[in-house]
N, C-alpha and C positions, 0 to 999 in steps of 0.2 A: 504494500500500500504506500501511498505518497504521504509526506509529512504535512501537506497543505490541506485545505478543506475538501471534502468529498460532497459534491452536489449533483443531484439528478434533475435535469431540466424538464422532465415530464414523466408522471406515472398516473395510471388509472387502475389501481388494484382494487380487489374486494377487501376493504380495510378490516383489520382484525388485530387482536393482541398479537397473534402469531407474526403478522407482517410487521407490526411496529417493533417487535423484539428482533426480528431479522434485520431491520434497519440498524438497530444498535449493534448487533453482531457484526454487520458489515461496515460499521463505522461511518454510516451515512449521516452527514451533518445537516443537510437540508434537501427538501424535495419540493418541486412545484407539482402540486396534485390537481387533477381535474376534479372540480366539485360539481360541474354542471355542463350539460350538452344542450338539449332542446328545451330545458325547463324555463318557464317564464320567471319573472322576478320573485313572486311569492314562493314558487316551488324551489328556487335557488336559496331563498332564506331558510326554507325548511331543511335543505341540505346542510346549510351552515349550522343550524340548530343541532343536527346530528354530529357534526364535527365538534361543536362545543361540548357535547356529552363525552366524546372520546378524549378531548383535552382534559376534562374533569376526571375521567376514569383512569387515564394513564399519564398523569402529570410527570412521572419519573421517566417516561419514554419520549413523549412528544409535546410540543406546544405550538401555538400559532405564530408564524413569522410574519413580520410586517416591514422590516427594514433590513438592510445588509448587516447591520450590527447584530441582528438576531442570529446570524450564522455563527458569529464568534461566541454569543451566549450559549448556543447549542453545543459548541465544542468545549466550552469551559464547564458545562454542567452535564456532559455526557448524554445529551438528548438529541432529537431530530426536530428541526424547525420545519413546519409545514406551511408552504406558501400557496394560497388559493389561486386557481385559474379556471377560465371557462373556454371550452372549445367551440363556442358559437356565440353570437351576440344576442341570442334569444333572451338571455337574462336581463338585458336592458330594454327589451320589447321595442317600442318605437318612440322611446322617451329619452332624449339626450341627458336630461337631468338625473337619470338613474346611474349614469357613468360615475359621477362623484359619490353617490350613495353606495354603490358597489365597492368602490375603492375604500370608503370609510369602513365598510364591513370586512375588509381584508382582501378583496380581489386584487391581484397584482399582475395577472396576464389575461388578455381576452383575444381570442381569434376573431377576425372580422368575418370569417366564413367557416363552415364545416362542409366541404365538398360541393355544396350547392350554392346557387346565387342567394345572397342575403340582401337586406336593406342597405348594406354597406359596401359589398364587393362581390366578386365572382369566385366561386369555388373551383377546384381543380378538375371536377367531373363534368363541368358544363362544356358544351360544344363551342361556345363563343364566350370569350372573356372580354366584357365591356369595361372593365377597370373599376376604379373606385367611384362610387355614386356620389351624388350631391350630399346626401346625408352622411356618407362615409367620410367625406372631407371634413365635415363639421365634427364628427365623432373622433376622428384622428386628432384634431386640434384639442378637443376636450380631454382625450386620454393623455396627450402630451402635457396638458396643464396640470392634471391631478396626480400624474405618476402611475398610470395604468399602461403596462407594456402591450404594444401591438404585436400580436403573434399571427404569422401568415403561413403556418404549417400546412393547412388544408386549402390554400388559396391558389388561384390560377396565376400564370406568369405575369401577365400585364398588370393585374391587380397588385401583385407583390411588388413589382418594380415601381408602380405608382405610390404604393404605401411607403416604400423606402424614400422616395423623392419628396413626398408631401410631409412626412413626419419630421418634426424638428428635433426629435430624440431618436436614438438608434432603436430599431425594432429587433424582434427575435423570430427565428424559425426554430421552435423548441424541440421538434422531433421529426427529422427527415434526413435523407442521405443524398449524395450527388446522383443525378440522373445519368451521368457519364459512367457510373459504376453499375447501376441497376436502374433500368428505365421504367420504374413504376410511376403511375400518375402523380403520386404524392411526392416523389423525389424531385430535386431542384436542379435546374440547368446551371452551367458554368456562368452564364450571364447574370443570373440571380445571385449566385454565391459570391461572385466578384463584387457586385453592387452592394451586397449585404456587408461584406468585409470592409470595403472602402468607406462605408457610411458609419462604421463603428458598431454594427449589429452583431448578433450571435447566432450560431448554428449549433443545435444539439443533435448529435448522431443517434439514430434510432436503432434499437436491437429487435424491433418488431419484425418477424420473418418476412412479411410481405414487402418490406423495404430493403431486404437483404438480397444480394446476389446469391443464387442457389437456395434462397429461402431458409428453412430450418436447418439445412445442411451446410450453411455458410460457416466457414472456418474462422476461428479467432484471428489467425494470421491475416486472412484476407480482409477482415473487418478493420483491423488495426492498420494495415498498410493503406487502406482506403483513407483512413483518418489522416495518416501522415502525408499522403498526396494532397488532400484537401487543405492541410495546413500550408502547403506551398502555394496553393491557389488563393486562399483567403487571408493568410497570416495566422500563425499559431495562437495569437492572442484573441482571435475571434471565434474559437471553436470550443465546444464542451460536449458533454454527454446528455442525451435526452432519451432515455431508453424506450419510452412508450410501453413500459411494463404494465401488463394487465393481469397480474398474478391472481389466480383463484377465481376469476370472474367466470360465471356460467356463459355458455354460448348464446343464451337469450339476450345478453347484454350487447353483443355485436349487432343483433337485429335492432335494438333500441338506438345504438349509436348511428347506424346507417339510415334507419327508417324514420325515427322520431315521429312527427305528426304530419309529415309532408306528403306521404303516399300511403295507400291502403295495401299495396303489394310489397313483396320482399325486394329490397335493393341488394343484389348479390355483392356489389362492391369489389374491392381489389382482391386479386389472388384466388378467386373461387367462382365456379360456375354452378355451385350447388347452394343449399341453404347456408346462411352465414354461420361461421363458428370461428373460434380462436385457433390459429395454427400452433403447432408444437414449437416451443422455444428452442433455439440452438443449445447444444449440450453444454456449452461453456457459460451460459447465462440464463438462469431461470428465476432468481430472486435476489434480494438486496445483499446477500452474503457474497456475491460473486463479482463485485466491482474490482477486487484485487486482480482478477484474471485479466481484465481489460488493461489495468495499469501495467501489469507485467508484459502483456502483448504489445503495448505501446513502446516500452523500453526495448523490446526485441527488434523494433523497426529502426532503432538508432536514435530515437528521441532522447534528449537529455533529461535528467531528473527534474529540472525546473520546468521543462516543457510538458512533461507528463503531469506534473503537479498542476500546471495551469489548465490543461485539458480536463483533468479529473475534478476540478472545482474552482481553482483560482480565478479563471476567467469569468465564470458565472458569478462569483462573489463580487468582483469588480463591477459587473453589469448590474447586479442587485443594488449595490451601494449607490450607483449613479442613476437608477431608474425609478425607484419606488416613491420618491418624495415629490411634492408639488414644486415646480420651478418653471420659469419662463422658457429656458433653453439651456441644455447642457452639451449639445452636440458640436457646437462650433459652426453649424450651418447658417446661423442667423435666424431672424424671425420669419415666420410663415407670412407670405404676402398674399393679399387678396388678388383674385384673378377676374 
């Protein structure tokens, strides 16, 4: 393991005492967790209530993270800081005022789309990407203002590039891989990755098999060599891990993720022509105790100890420290101008 912080940029596990204890066994200091997909605002609040009960029940294992300083608190108290995120803007409904309220409740990441067209942007499964919408421009500005990170993991290419350009703060792609390595709809082109790196944004590498070359049979060596090549493309300071770990979730959850309320039929989604279900994880990573294998795999590619430490959490920590508080502009791009 590395001596720096260990941070996972995205998980959606079936949360339990077992998972929380495995986080501690694996030395995981912080995790961005998906607390909502297609839920509206009130349903999202209900999910936060459940998390409050977990924080109350397992205070020696987990607590709610709100700032980058909470990662250091987690390290000093041997706990895991949980940072809330949404994989769709459904939680803000059609009300821009809810952006600030969600941030006040602890939301720190929000995707502008989840595969489909939303009120804000175009998802990666749509045939035509029309880019950021009028409302999307306003929501981006509001997210920038309050300190809610724009996540474009499930968005189309044009929308993602426009979000990078419009945002006065660096954005994130929390869980995806390069399309030049594996051409999944959800993986990102070199154009997007270069723009993300140049703007100060962050990419979290996904271990979810549909995003991996050879799927569940992907080797640790191949995965880590892909990370090393992407470091050359984007800059080693712009990359981290975002496993997209869905540990212990029943297959019915995949249907909820893909179908939500937008269709009455089954959306088969990526990697499958049959009823949706979770693929088998690669044999080198199936839960939070296995991050050390990735760390060792990165060292085997020739990365230095400092570089491995940055990828395993140091870069996410810097991003957290700069992204979660309200401020006019931290990116150096200058103020957003009216068009």
